[in-house]
N, C-alpha and C positions, 0 to 999 in steps of 0.2 A: 407493489412496484412491479408492474407488468409491462412497462413501456420500453424495455431495453432492446435496442436493435441488435446489439452484439451479445450473444449468449455462448457460454462455454460450459460444458458438462463433462466431468470425468477426464479432464485434460491435464497434461503435465507440462509445466513451464520450467526451464532451467537457463540460468545465465542470460536473462533477458531483463529489459526495463518494461514493466507492465503498468499501464495507466488504468486504474480501476474505474474512474468516473464514467458513467453512462453504459456500464457493462455489467453483465451478470456472470458470476463464476460459481458453479454449483459442484461440490465434491471435487474440486481441482487441487492439484499439488504444485507448489511453488518451491523451487530449490535454487539458492544462490541468486535470487532475483532482487532487483530494485523495484519496490512497489510504490507507485506514485498516487497520492490522493490529494485532490484539491477541493472538491465540493461535497464529497461524501455520498454521491448519488450512485450507489452500487449495491450489490448483494453478493455475499461470499459464504453462504451456509455450507458447512461440512468441509471447508477448505483447510489445507495444512500448509504451513510455512516453515521451511527448513533453511536456516542460515540466510535469511532474507533481510533486507534493510528497507525501512519505511521512510519515504521522502514526502513530507508534508509541504504543500504549497497553498497560497491564497488563504481562503477561509479556514481550511484544515490546519494550516500553520498557526493562525490566530488562535484557534481553539486549543491547540497544543500549548501555546504560550500561557493561556488562561489556566489550563490544567496545572501547569508548572507553578503558577502563583498560589493555587490552592494546596498543592501537595508539597511545595517547597523543594521538589526534586524534579529531575527531568525523567519522566517515564519512558521517553523515547530518545534515541540518539538522532540528533539533527545532522544531516549530511552537509558538509561545507561544499559550496559550489565548485571549489577547486579539487575536492577529493575524487579520486577515480571511482567510477561506479562499480567496477568489477576488479578484484585483485587478480594479479597474474601468477 
């Protein structure tokens, strides 16, 4: 997967909404972020996530629902649209 136009390396992100699709993040740190994934077209090797929430949309949300059918549990917390993205 070499075709990413946006690449981040050794970057730190905090208190942000980060869309992963179409981007490369290598050895990045995420803290208190909302991580958004829709298509899964991303790479995140060596990244760390501290106190982040994952928001699945589109196809990723569908895959999340299928995983729940197989595991009978929700491995991920799904954010409600009305829920604030960042706690104050």
